[in-house]
C-alpha positions as CSV (number, residue, x, y, z in Angstrom):
1,X,0.1,0.0,-0.1
2,X,1.5,3.1,-1.2
3,X,2.6,6.0,1.9
4,X,-0.1,7.9,3.0
5,X,-2.6,5.7,2.2
6,X,-5.2,4.5,5.1
7,X,-3.7,1.3,6.4
8,X,0.1,1.9,5.8
9,X,1.1,4.5,8.6
10,X,-2.0,4.0,11.2
11,X,-3.3,0.5,10.4
12,X,0.2,-1.4,9.5
13,X,1.4,-2.0,13.1
14,X,0.6,-5.2,14.6
15,X,1.5,-4.0,18.1
16,X,-0.6,-1.0,17.9
17,X,-3.6,-3.3,16.7
18,X,-3.2,-5.4,19.8
19,X,-3.5,-2.2,22.0
20,X,-6.4,-0.8,20.2
21,X,-8.2,-4.1,20.6
22,X,-7.4,-4.5,24.2
23,X,-8.6,-0.8,24.6
24,X,-11.7,-1.3,22.9
25,X,-12.7,-4.2,25.2
26,X,-11.6,-2.5,28.2
27,X,-13.9,0.3,27.3
28,X,-16.9,-1.8,26.2
29,X,-17.0,-3.7,29.3
30,X,-15.4,-1.5,31.6
31,X,-18.9,-1.5,33.7
32,X,-19.2,-5.0,33.9
33,X,-17.0,-6.2,36.9
34,X,-19.7,-5.8,39.5
35,X,-22.4,-7.4,37.3
36,X,-24.0,-10.1,39.7
37,X,-24.9,-13.7,39.0
38,X,-27.7,-13.6,36.6
39,X,-30.2,-16.3,35.4
40,X,-28.7,-19.8,35.0
41,X,-25.5,-18.7,36.6
42,X,-26.2,-20.3,39.9
43,X,-27.0,-23.3,38.2
44,X,-23.7,-23.2,36.4
45,X,-21.5,-22.4,39.4
46,X,-22.7,-22.1,42.6
47,X,-25.3,-24.9,42.7
48,X,-22.8,-27.4,41.3
49,X,-21.3,-29.6,44.1
50,X,-18.2,-30.3,41.9
51,X,-17.6,-26.7,40.9
52,X,-18.0,-25.7,44.8
53,X,-15.5,-28.8,45.6
54,X,-12.5,-29.7,43.1
55,X,-11.8,-32.9,45.0
56,X,-15.3,-34.0,44.0
57,X,-14.9,-33.1,40.5
58,X,-15.7,-36.0,38.0
59,X,-14.0,-37.6,35.1
60,X,-13.4,-35.1,32.4
61,X,-13.4,-37.7,29.9
62,X,-17.0,-38.6,30.5
63,X,-18.3,-35.1,32.3
64,X,-20.5,-33.0,29.6
65,X,-18.6,-29.4,29.2
66,X,-15.7,-30.7,31.5
67,X,-13.4,-27.9,30.3
68,X,-16.0,-25.1,31.2
69,X,-16.8,-26.4,34.5
70,X,-13.2,-27.1,35.3
71,X,-12.7,-23.1,34.6
72,X,-15.6,-22.4,36.9
73,X,-14.4,-24.7,39.4
74,X,-10.8,-22.9,39.7
75,X,-13.0,-19.4,40.0
76,X,-15.0,-20.8,42.7
77,X,-11.6,-22.0,44.4
78,X,-10.2,-18.8,44.3
79,X,-13.0,-16.0,44.3
80,X,-15.9,-18.2,45.8
81,X,-19.1,-16.0,44.9
82,X,-17.3,-13.0,44.3
83,X,-18.0,-11.9,41.0
84,X,-15.0,-9.6,39.9
85,X,-12.9,-12.6,39.3
86,X,-15.5,-14.4,37.1
87,X,-15.7,-11.2,34.8
88,X,-12.0,-10.7,34.8
89,X,-11.8,-14.2,33.1
90,X,-14.7,-13.7,31.0
91,X,-13.2,-10.5,29.5
92,X,-9.8,-12.1,29.3
93,X,-11.3,-15.0,27.0
94,X,-13.2,-12.1,24.9
95,X,-9.9,-10.2,24.2
96,X,-8.0,-13.5,23.3
97,X,-10.7,-14.2,21.0
98,X,-10.6,-10.9,19.4
99,X,-6.7,-11.2,19.0
100,X,-7.5,-14.8,17.7
101,X,-9.5,-13.4,14.9
102,X,-7.2,-11.0,14.0
103,X,-4.5,-13.4,13.9
104,X,-6.6,-15.8,11.9
105,X,-7.0,-13.2,9.3
106,X,-3.6,-12.2,8.9
107,X,-2.3,-15.9,8.6
108,X,-5.1,-16.5,6.1
109,X,-3.4,-13.7,4.1
110,X,-0.3,-15.7,3.9
111,X,-2.0,-18.8,2.5
112,X,-1.2,-19.3,-1.1
113,X,-4.7,-18.9,-2.7
114,X,-4.6,-15.4,-1.3
115,X,-1.0,-14.5,-2.2
116,X,-2.0,-13.0,-5.5
117,X,-5.1,-11.4,-4.5
118,X,-5.4,-7.6,-4.8
119,X,-6.7,-7.5,-1.2
120,X,-3.4,-8.4,0.0
121,X,-2.1,-5.2,0.6
122,X,-5.2,-4.4,2.7
123,X,-4.4,-7.5,4.9
124,X,-4.0,-5.9,8.0
125,X,-6.5,-3.1,8.0
126,X,-8.7,-6.3,7.2
127,X,-7.8,-8.0,10.1
128,X,-8.0,-5.1,12.4
129,X,-11.3,-4.0,11.4
130,X,-12.8,-7.5,11.5
131,X,-11.4,-8.0,15.2
132,X,-12.5,-4.7,16.3
133,X,-15.9,-5.2,15.2
134,X,-15.9,-8.6,16.8
135,X,-14.8,-7.3,19.8
136,X,-17.1,-4.1,20.3
137,X,-20.4,-5.4,18.8
138,X,-23.2,-5.3,21.8
139,X,-24.5,-8.6,20.5
140,X,-21.2,-10.2,22.2
141,X,-22.4,-8.9,25.8
142,X,-24.4,-12.0,26.3
143,X,-21.5,-14.2,25.8
144,X,-19.3,-12.0,27.8
145,X,-21.2,-10.5,30.9
146,X,-23.6,-13.2,31.3
147,X,-21.0,-15.5,33.2
148,X,-22.3,-18.7,32.5
149,X,-22.0,-18.1,28.7
150,X,-18.4,-18.5,29.3
151,X,-19.1,-22.0,27.6
152,X,-19.7,-20.3,24.5
153,X,-16.7,-17.9,24.6
154,X,-14.3,-20.4,25.9
155,X,-15.5,-22.9,23.4
156,X,-14.6,-20.2,20.6
157,X,-11.5,-19.5,22.3
158,X,-10.4,-22.9,21.4
159,X,-12.0,-23.1,18.2
160,X,-10.2,-20.1,16.9
161,X,-6.9,-21.5,18.3
162,X,-7.4,-24.7,16.4
163,X,-7.8,-23.0,13.2
164,X,-5.2,-20.5,13.5
165,X,-2.6,-22.9,14.8
166,X,-3.5,-25.6,11.8
167,X,-3.4,-22.8,9.5
168,X,0.1,-21.7,11.0
169,X,1.2,-25.7,10.9
170,X,0.6,-25.4,7.0
171,X,2.3,-22.3,6.1
172,X,5.8,-22.4,5.1
173,X,8.3,-22.0,8.0
174,X,10.2,-18.8,8.6
175,X,12.9,-20.7,10.5
176,X,14.3,-24.1,10.6
177,X,13.7,-27.1,11.5
178,X,10.0,-26.4,9.6
179,X,9.0,-30.2,10.1
180,X,9.2,-29.7,14.0
181,X,7.5,-26.5,14.0
182,X,4.9,-27.7,11.8
183,X,4.3,-30.9,14.3
184,X,4.1,-28.6,17.0
185,X,1.6,-26.2,15.4
186,X,-0.6,-29.3,14.5
187,X,-0.3,-31.0,17.8
188,X,-1.5,-27.7,19.4
189,X,-4.5,-27.5,16.8
190,X,-5.5,-30.8,17.7
191,X,-5.2,-30.4,21.2
192,X,-7.5,-27.1,21.2
193,X,-10.0,-29.0,18.9
194,X,-10.4,-31.7,22.0
195,X,-10.7,-28.8,24.5
196,X,-13.3,-27.2,22.4
197,X,-15.3,-30.5,22.0
198,X,-15.0,-30.7,25.8
199,X,-16.4,-27.0,26.6
200,X,-19.8,-26.8,24.3
201,X,-21.4,-28.5,21.7
202,X,-21.1,-25.6,19.2
203,X,-17.2,-27.0,18.7
204,X,-19.1,-30.0,16.3
205,X,-18.2,-28.1,13.3
206,X,-14.7,-27.2,14.0
207,X,-13.1,-30.0,11.9
208,X,-15.6,-29.1,8.9
209,X,-14.4,-25.7,9.1
210,X,-10.9,-26.5,9.0
211,X,-11.5,-28.7,6.5
212,X,-12.8,-25.8,4.3
213,X,-10.1,-23.8,5.3
214,X,-7.5,-26.4,4.1
215,X,-9.7,-26.7,0.6
216,X,-10.2,-22.9,0.2
217,X,-7.0,-21.4,1.0
218,X,-4.1,-24.3,1.2
219,X,-2.6,-26.5,-1.4
220,X,-0.8,-29.8,-1.5
221,X,-1.4,-33.6,-2.6
222,X,-4.7,-34.5,-1.9
223,X,-3.8,-37.9,0.2
224,X,-1.7,-35.6,2.7
225,X,-4.2,-33.4,3.0
226,X,-6.8,-36.0,4.0
227,X,-4.4,-37.7,6.3
228,X,-3.9,-34.2,8.0
229,X,-7.5,-33.7,8.3
230,X,-8.6,-37.4,9.4
231,X,-7.2,-37.0,13.5
232,X,-9.3,-33.9,13.5
233,X,-12.3,-35.2,12.0
234,X,-12.1,-38.0,14.5
235,X,-12.6,-35.4,17.5
236,X,-16.1,-35.0,16.4
237,X,-17.0,-38.3,18.3
238,X,-16.2,-36.4,21.4
239,X,-19.4,-34.6,21.7
240,X,-21.7,-37.4,20.9
241,X,-19.7,-39.9,23.2
242,X,-20.1,-37.5,26.0
243,X,-23.8,-36.6,25.6
244,X,-24.9,-40.2,25.3
245,X,-22.0,-41.5,28.0
246,X,-19.2,-43.6,26.6
247,X,-19.4,-45.8,29.7
248,X,-22.9,-47.2,28.9
249,X,-23.9,-50.3,26.6
250,X,-24.2,-49.3,23.1
251,X,-27.7,-50.3,22.9
252,X,-28.7,-47.8,25.7
253,X,-26.4,-45.1,23.9
254,X,-28.4,-45.6,20.9
255,X,-31.9,-45.8,22.5
256,X,-31.2,-42.2,23.8
257,X,-30.0,-40.6,20.6
258,X,-33.6,-38.8,20.0
259,X,-33.5,-37.5,23.8
260,X,-29.9,-36.1,23.7
261,X,-30.7,-34.3,20.4
262,X,-33.7,-32.7,21.7
263,X,-32.8,-30.0,24.6
264,X,-35.5,-29.5,27.1
265,X,-38.5,-29.3,24.4
266,X,-41.1,-31.4,23.0
267,X,-41.0,-29.2,19.6
268,X,-40.8,-31.0,16.7
269,X,-37.5,-31.1,14.6
270,X,-39.3,-29.6,11.5
271,X,-41.2,-27.0,13.5
272,X,-38.0,-26.2,14.9
273,X,-36.1,-25.8,11.4
274,X,-38.6,-23.8,10.0
275,X,-38.9,-21.2,12.9
276,X,-34.8,-21.0,12.5
277,X,-34.8,-19.7,9.1
278,X,-36.7,-16.5,10.7
279,X,-34.1,-16.6,13.7
280,X,-31.4,-16.5,11.3
281,X,-32.7,-13.4,9.7
282,X,-33.1,-11.8,13.4
283,X,-29.5,-13.0,14.1
284,X,-28.7,-10.8,11.2
285,X,-30.6,-8.2,11.6
286,X,-29.0,-8.0,15.5
287,X,-25.5,-8.1,13.7
288,X,-26.4,-5.0,11.3
289,X,-28.5,-3.0,13.5
290,X,-28.2,-4.2,17.3
291,X,-31.4,-2.7,18.6
292,X,-33.8,-3.9,21.2
293,X,-31.3,-6.7,22.4
294,X,-33.1,-8.9,24.8
295,X,-32.0,-11.9,27.4
296,X,-35.4,-13.5,26.6
297,X,-37.4,-12.9,23.6
298,X,-41.0,-14.0,22.9
299,X,-40.6,-15.4,19.6
300,X,-43.1,-17.1,17.5
301,X,-43.2,-20.3,16.3
302,X,-43.6,-21.6,12.7
303,X,-44.8,-24.9,11.4
304,X,-45.0,-24.1,7.6
305,X,-42.4,-23.2,5.1
306,X,-45.1,-21.3,3.1
307,X,-45.6,-19.0,5.7
308,X,-44.9,-15.4,4.3
309,X,-42.4,-14.4,6.6
310,X,-40.6,-17.8,6.1
311,X,-40.7,-17.6,2.4
312,X,-39.0,-14.1,2.7
313,X,-36.5,-15.4,5.0
314,X,-35.5,-18.3,3.1
315,X,-35.2,-16.4,0.1
316,X,-32.5,-14.0,1.9
317,X,-30.6,-16.8,3.2
318,X,-30.4,-18.7,0.0
319,X,-29.4,-15.2,-1.6
320,X,-26.3,-14.7,0.9
321,X,-25.5,-18.5,0.6
322,X,-25.3,-18.2,-3.3
323,X,-23.5,-14.9,-3.1
324,X,-20.7,-17.1,-1.4
325,X,-20.6,-20.0,-3.8
326,X,-20.7,-17.3,-6.7
327,X,-18.0,-15.7,-5.2
328,X,-16.1,-18.7,-5.0
329,X,-16.9,-20.2,-8.4
330,X,-15.4,-16.9,-9.8
331,X,-12.2,-17.7,-7.9
332,X,-11.8,-21.1,-8.2
333,X,-9.0,-20.9,-10.9
334,X,-6.9,-18.3,-9.6
335,X,-6.2,-16.4,-6.0
336,X,-9.2,-13.9,-5.7
337,X,-10.4,-12.0,-2.3
338,X,-13.8,-13.6,-3.0
339,X,-13.1,-16.6,-1.5
340,X,-12.2,-15.0,1.9
341,X,-15.8,-13.1,1.8
342,X,-17.0,-16.9,0.9
343,X,-15.4,-18.3,3.7
344,X,-16.7,-15.9,6.2
345,X,-20.2,-16.7,4.8
346,X,-20.0,-20.7,5.0
347,X,-18.2,-20.1,8.7
348,X,-21.5,-18.3,9.8
349,X,-23.9,-20.6,8.5
350,X,-22.0,-23.6,9.4
351,X,-21.0,-22.9,13.0
352,X,-24.6,-21.5,13.4
353,X,-26.0,-24.9,12.3
354,X,-25.3,-26.7,15.5
355,X,-28.4,-24.5,17.1
356,X,-30.0,-23.7,14.2
357,X,-31.1,-26.5,12.5
358,X,-32.6,-29.9,13.6
359,X,-31.6,-30.2,17.2
360,X,-34.8,-28.7,19.1
361,X,-33.9,-26.3,21.9
362,X,-36.5,-24.7,24.1
363,X,-35.4,-21.4,23.3
364,X,-35.2,-20.8,19.9
365,X,-33.2,-17.9,20.0
366,X,-30.5,-16.4,22.4
367,X,-28.1,-13.9,21.1
368,X,-24.9,-15.9,22.8
369,X,-25.3,-18.3,20.1
370,X,-24.0,-15.8,17.6
371,X,-20.6,-15.3,19.5
372,X,-19.0,-17.9,17.3
373,X,-20.8,-17.4,14.1
374,X,-20.1,-13.5,14.1
375,X,-16.4,-14.1,13.4
376,X,-17.5,-15.2,9.9
377,X,-20.2,-12.5,9.6
378,X,-17.5,-9.8,10.3
379,X,-15.1,-11.3,8.1
380,X,-17.2,-11.6,5.2
381,X,-18.4,-7.9,5.7
382,X,-14.9,-6.3,6.3
383,X,-13.8,-8.5,3.2
384,X,-16.7,-7.6,1.0
385,X,-16.3,-3.7,1.7
386,X,-12.4,-3.5,1.1
387,X,-13.1,-5.9,-2.1
388,X,-15.7,-3.3,-3.3
389,X,-13.6,-0.3,-2.3
390,X,-10.5,-1.7,-4.2
391,X,-12.7,-2.3,-7.5
392,X,-14.1,1.4,-7.3
393,X,-10.6,3.1,-6.4
394,X,-9.8,3.6,-9.9
395,X,-13.0,6.0,-10.4
396,X,-13.1,6.9,-6.7
397,X,-9.5,7.2,-4.9
398,X,-10.6,7.7,-1.6
399,X,-13.0,4.7,-1.6
400,X,-10.7,2.6,0.5
401,X,-10.5,5.6,3.1
402,X,-14.4,5.9,3.0
403,X,-14.4,2.2,4.0
404,X,-11.8,2.5,6.9
405,X,-13.7,5.6,8.1
406,X,-17.0,3.8,7.9
407,X,-15.8,0.5,9.7
408,X,-14.3,2.7,12.4
409,X,-17.0,4.8,13.0
410,X,-19.1,1.5,13.5
411,X,-16.6,0.1,16.1
412,X,-17.3,3.7,17.7
413,X,-20.8,3.2,17.8
414,X,-20.9,-0.6,18.9
415,X,-18.5,0.2,21.6
416,X,-20.7,2.6,23.1
417,X,-23.9,0.4,22.6
418,X,-21.9,-2.7,24.4
419,X,-21.1,-0.1,27.2
420,X,-25.0,0.8,27.3
421,X,-25.9,-2.9,27.0
422,X,-23.9,-3.6,30.0
423,X,-25.8,-1.0,32.4
424,X,-28.9,-3.4,32.0
425,X,-26.9,-6.3,33.3
426,X,-26.1,-4.1,36.4
427,X,-28.5,-5.9,38.7
428,X,-31.0,-8.8,38.5
429,X,-34.0,-6.2,38.8
430,X,-32.9,-4.0,35.9
431,X,-32.2,-6.8,33.8
432,X,-35.8,-8.4,33.9
433,X,-37.3,-5.3,34.0
434,X,-35.9,-4.9,30.4
435,X,-37.1,-8.3,29.4
436,X,-40.6,-7.4,30.7
437,X,-40.8,-4.2,28.5
438,X,-39.5,-6.1,25.6
439,X,-41.3,-9.5,26.3
440,X,-44.4,-8.4,28.3
441,X,-46.5,-11.5,27.6
442,X,-43.7,-14.1,28.4
443,X,-43.9,-15.5,32.1
444,X,-40.4,-15.9,32.4
445,X,-39.3,-12.5,32.6
446,X,-41.9,-12.2,35.7
447,X,-40.3,-15.1,37.3
448,X,-37.0,-13.6,37.0
449,X,-37.9,-10.4,38.4
450,X,-39.8,-12.2,41.0
451,X,-36.4,-13.9,41.9
452,X,-34.5,-10.5,41.8
453,X,-36.9,-9.4,44.5
454,X,-36.6,-12.8,46.4
455,X,-32.9,-12.6,46.3
456,X,-33.1,-9.2,48.2
457,X,-35.8,-10.3,50.8
458,X,-38.7,-8.1,49.2
459,X,-40.9,-11.0,49.3
460,X,-43.9,-9.4,48.9
461,X,-42.8,-8.0,45.8
462,X,-41.5,-11.2,44.8
463,X,-44.9,-13.1,45.4
464,X,-46.7,-10.6,43.1
465,X,-44.1,-10.8,40.5
466,X,-44.6,-14.8,40.6
467,X,-48.1,-14.4,40.8
468,X,-48.1,-12.5,37.3
469,X,-45.9,-15.3,35.9
470,X,-48.2,-18.0,36.9
471,X,-51.4,-16.0,35.4
472,X,-49.7,-16.0,32.1
473,X,-48.6,-19.5,32.1
474,X,-50.9,-21.8,34.5
475,X,-48.8,-24.7,34.2
476,X,-45.3,-23.0,35.2
477,X,-44.0,-25.1,37.7
478,X,-41.0,-23.3,38.3
479,X,-43.2,-20.2,38.8
480,X,-45.2,-22.0,41.8
481,X,-42.3,-23.6,43.3
482,X,-40.6,-20.0,43.5
483,X,-44.1,-18.5,45.0
484,X,-44.1,-21.4,47.3
485,X,-40.4,-20.5,48.4
486,X,-41.3,-16.8,49.0
487,X,-44.5,-17.6,51.2
488,X,-42.2,-19.7,53.2
489,X,-39.8,-16.9,53.9
490,X,-42.5,-15.0,54.7
491,X,-43.9,-17.3,57.1
492,X,-47.1,-18.1,55.3
493,X,-46.5,-22.0,55.6
494,X,-49.7,-23.3,54.5
495,X,-49.7,-21.0,51.4
496,X,-46.2,-22.6,50.6
497,X,-47.1,-26.2,50.9
498,X,-49.8,-25.2,48.7
499,X,-48.1,-23.8,46.3
500,X,-45.1,-26.2,46.4
501,X,-47.4,-29.5,45.7
502,X,-48.7,-27.9,43.0
503,X,-45.3,-27.6,41.7
504,X,-44.7,-30.9,42.1
505,X,-47.9,-31.9,40.3
506,X,-46.9,-29.9,37.3
507,X,-43.3,-31.5,37.6
508,X,-43.0,-34.7,39.7
509,X,-39.8,-35.8,38.7
510,X,-38.1,-32.4,39.9
511,X,-36.3,-33.2,43.1
512,X,-35.7,-29.3,43.9
513,X,-39.5,-28.8,44.5
514,X,-39.6,-31.7,46.7
515,X,-36.5,-30.5,48.6
516,X,-38.1,-27.0,48.9
517,X,-41.7,-28.8,50.2
518,X,-39.3,-30.5,52.8
519,X,-37.9,-27.4,54.2
520,X,-41.8,-26.1,54.5
521,X,-42.5,-29.3,56.3
522,X,-39.7,-28.9,58.8
523,X,-40.4,-25.6,59.6
524,X,-43.7,-26.3,60.8
525,X,-42.5,-29.4,62.9
526,X,-44.3,-32.1,60.5
527,X,-40.9,-34.2,60.5
528,X,-42.5,-37.4,59.0
529,X,-43.5,-35.4,55.7
530,X,-40.4,-33.6,55.4
531,X,-38.6,-36.8,55.7
532,X,-40.9,-38.2,52.7
533,X,-40.0,-35.2,50.4
534,X,-36.4,-35.6,51.1
535,X,-36.0,-39.1,50.5
536,X,-38.3,-38.5,47.6
537,X,-36.0,-35.6,46.3
538,X,-32.9,-38.4,47.2
539,X,-34.9,-41.0,44.9
540,X,-34.8,-38.8,42.0
541,X,-31.7,-37.5,42.4
542,X,-29.4,-39.9,44.3
543,X,-26.5,-37.1,44.2
544,X,-28.5,-34.4,46.0
545,X,-25.9,-33.9,48.7
546,X,-28.0,-31.1,50.4
547,X,-31.2,-33.4,50.7
548,X,-28.9,-35.9,52.3
549,X,-27.6,-33.2,54.8
550,X,-31.3,-31.8,55.4
551,X,-32.7,-35.3,56.1
552,X,-29.8,-35.8,58.6
553,X,-30.9,-32.6,60.3
554,X,-34.6,-34.1,60.8
555,X,-32.8,-37.2,62.3
556,X,-31.2,-35.2,64.5
557,X,-33.8,-33.1,65.8
558,X,-36.2,-36.2,66.5
559,X,-33.1,-37.8,68.4
560,X,-32.3,-40.4,65.6
561,X,-28.4,-39.9,66.1
562,X,-27.2,-42.8,64.5
563,X,-29.6,-42.3,61.3
564,X,-28.4,-38.8,61.2
565,X,-24.7,-39.4,61.2
566,X,-25.0,-42.1,58.6
567,X,-27.0,-39.4,56.3
568,X,-24.4,-36.7,57.1
569,X,-21.8,-39.1,56.1
570,X,-23.5,-40.0,52.7
571,X,-23.7,-36.1,52.0
572,X,-20.1,-35.9,52.7
573,X,-19.0,-38.6,50.4
574,X,-21.0,-36.7,47.5
575,X,-19.7,-33.1,48.7
576,X,-16.3,-33.6,50.9
577,X,-15.7,-30.0,50.9
578,X,-18.5,-29.0,52.9
579,X,-17.8,-27.4,56.1
580,X,-21.7,-27.2,57.2
581,X,-21.9,-31.3,56.6
582,X,-18.9,-31.8,58.5
583,X,-20.5,-29.4,61.4
584,X,-23.8,-31.0,61.3
585,X,-22.3,-34.5,61.8
586,X,-19.8,-33.3,64.8
587,X,-23.2,-31.9,66.4
588,X,-24.6,-35.5,66.1
589,X,-21.4,-37.1,67.6
590,X,-21.4,-34.6,70.5
591,X,-25.3,-35.9,71.3
592,X,-24.0,-39.6,71.5
593,X,-21.1,-38.3,73.8
594,X,-18.5,-38.9,70.8
595,X,-16.8,-35.7,71.7
596,X,-13.4,-36.6,70.2
597,X,-14.8,-37.2,66.9
598,X,-17.0,-34.4,67.2
599,X,-14.1,-32.2,67.9
600,X,-12.3,-33.6,64.7
601,X,-15.4,-32.9,62.3
602,X,-15.8,-29.2,63.7
603,X,-12.0,-28.7,63.1
604,X,-12.2,-30.1,59.8
605,X,-14.8,-27.7,59.0
606,X,-13.1,-24.7,60.1
607,X,-9.9,-26.1,57.9
608,X,-12.5,-26.1,55.0
609,X,-13.9,-22.6,56.0
610,X,-12.1,-20.8,58.6
611,X,-14.9,-18.0,58.6
612,X,-17.7,-20.5,59.3
613,X,-18.9,-19.4,63.0
614,X,-21.1,-22.4,63.6
615,X,-18.1,-25.0,63.3
616,X,-16.3,-22.9,65.8
617,X,-19.5,-22.8,68.0
618,X,-20.1,-26.5,67.6
619,X,-16.5,-27.3,68.4
620,X,-16.7,-24.9,71.5
621,X,-19.7,-26.8,72.7
622,X,-17.7,-30.1,72.5
623,X,-14.9,-28.5,74.4
624,X,-17.2,-27.5,76.8
625,X,-18.8,-30.8,77.5
626,X,-15.2,-32.1,77.9
627,X,-15.0,-29.6,80.5
628,X,-12.1,-28.0,78.4
629,X,-13.3,-24.4,79.1
630,X,-10.6,-22.2,78.3
631,X,-10.6,-23.9,74.6
632,X,-14.3,-23.4,74.4
633,X,-14.5,-19.7,75.3
634,X,-11.6,-19.1,72.7
635,X,-14.0,-21.0,70.0
636,X,-16.9,-19.2,71.2
637,X,-15.0,-15.8,71.2
638,X,-14.0,-16.3,67.5
639,X,-17.3,-17.6,66.8
640,X,-18.7,-14.0,67.8
641,X,-16.1,-12.0,66.1
642,X,-17.8,-13.7,63.1
643,X,-21.3,-13.2,63.8
644,X,-21.2,-10.1,66.6
645,X,-25.1,-10.5,66.1
646,X,-25.7,-14.0,67.1
647,X,-27.3,-14.6,70.5
648,X,-26.6,-18.3,70.5
649,X,-22.9,-17.9,70.4
650,X,-22.9,-15.2,73.6
651,X,-25.5,-17.6,75.3
652,X,-22.8,-20.5,74.8
653,X,-19.8,-18.6,75.9
654,X,-21.8,-17.3,78.9
655,X,-22.4,-21.0,79.8
656,X,-18.9,-21.6,79.3
657,X,-17.7,-18.7,81.8
658,X,-20.4,-20.0,84.3
659,X,-18.9,-23.3,84.5
660,X,-15.3,-22.1,84.4
661,X,-16.3,-19.8,87.6
662,X,-16.0,-16.5,85.8
663,X,-19.6,-15.0,87.2
664,X,-19.0,-11.2,85.9
665,X,-18.2,-12.5,82.2
666,X,-20.9,-15.1,82.3
667,X,-23.4,-12.3,83.5
668,X,-22.1,-10.2,80.8
669,X,-22.6,-12.8,77.9
670,X,-26.1,-13.7,79.2
671,X,-27.4,-9.9,79.1
672,X,-26.1,-9.6,75.4
673,X,-27.8,-12.8,74.6
674,X,-31.0,-11.8,76.2
675,X,-30.9,-8.5,74.2
676,X,-30.4,-10.2,71.2
677,X,-33.8,-12.3,71.9
678,X,-32.5,-15.4,73.6
679,X,-35.2,-15.8,76.4
680,X,-33.1,-18.6,77.9
681,X,-30.2,-16.2,78.3
682,X,-32.7,-13.8,80.2
683,X,-33.5,-16.4,82.8
684,X,-29.7,-17.1,83.4
685,X,-28.9,-13.8,83.7
686,X,-31.5,-13.1,86.5
687,X,-30.3,-16.1,88.2
688,X,-26.9,-14.9,88.4
689,X,-28.2,-11.6,89.7
């Protein structure tokens, strides 16, 4: 490119490019670090036992999405439930993805089929602007700010890394020995492919994309090329094997094929496919005009290819695909820029096909599903703009400059829109209010708003929102369960049981609903009913550690300490990192006079969670029963420092002081406990006076 032309002085330095990409990412997502867990985040992180406790992490080869879950487990180990750490990781992944988009396009311009292209002089501007559009576009916010969608962004990271390293392995070496260099890059590509497959199912098309890349941009004997692609093709087995369960008999696996290729819905495959023709057009509209973004679209279903909207959508999609085929056909004999745009078009449709074809998913549209396909879209659009500008340049010398300015302006606008969209994610309440404004007749928005109020202990508002969800969707079991929980927290136990029973009737195989009704029964002293509910939850989910723990608590309350210890032990085998479970078992052991083992359990709980006041309180009580009052007082004091408003801790320390002969200290603690609402301590204080 001649000096002074766009892209030479300003767009030619790769280090400047990297800085620009990083700055755009940081600006667009600078307001996300305190965004709380949203929607499915708890179900993917804090509610998953093996995420909370790495020691119970399953076999990575059999666990579905094991790489993604492992990343959450590491986050949880370091940050617990503090969200900034999760957002830092998500943003780092997004930033790396943008850099990989840049690197992949630069590498692609070094391939044999583009060496003679007239776009070669624009290689770095095309790469930079494509990467910036990817980094800044507001549609990416759902894959970056929504923590649980790390599955999508992390799978994209490995996907892009696999394609880029494969391309590098096939390009001429710049240093010797080239054979070992190529082998190292190829091995990295294969490893990244495996990691992508173990992160999310969207990686299923990765070997096909690499094969497309090989035959569009690279050269060599056909036999050699097929041999190179074969190991990558074999990685496609990983996803279906993981979904079906590689450790099960073949007959069982085959009988479950229909179930695992249908995600939480009974929607027909044809109906889903027809609807997706409209959804893909909506995706394209969002990429071009990212307005009215929505976490939860109320999207209509279509069951006929002859519906006018479907016909128009099919025509548009066929036109786009036809454009890709035409561009490729025109460049079939000579290096040409058209194949770059064609590759972007094929990338978009191929990567989107996993979630927008014949595999029905309950939610027909979600913006995070665009994250990986958008790479192809931005490549195709940027390549097409430069291709057009280059052809116009003879008559209009400023064509390339206009394209650069236009796309740069788009990056600035998209960055601002991404920042604005992230404001909506700042709280659960603001997010679900946004959903309700845009999908006012969809029950899930009101259910989400109810949960936002519930999590802030505003149960009256929560009940109102859940009731609205039920009015819109009278068979919405989750909403009945949630309103039951709100009634329970409000002390309206009869209404809670009624709502929770309705939820169970609607979804009898949901163990969480039984567990929640068990909580309500236990609160009212209906222990036999609580036991039945907890046992029912365990029958439905034998790995439900919390149900075992609560069942153990009922046994403890009713004096069946041996059963309690047995049940707590089962809970601990499922979740060995739970300080609560160790503390509870310690209390049951102390109740039968096994003070030594009780102290061991409480000590283990403290080692797992040094800030768990009940563990210190329990161990202090065990010390007190052994007449080790100094150690008991020390533990009670530590418990009080962790929770100064806990009346039980003051009462227990007061008792230890009294038995140790320290009357004044005992009186002070009993009076403090009395002021905090412990009536028994009031009597003890009066007695000491």
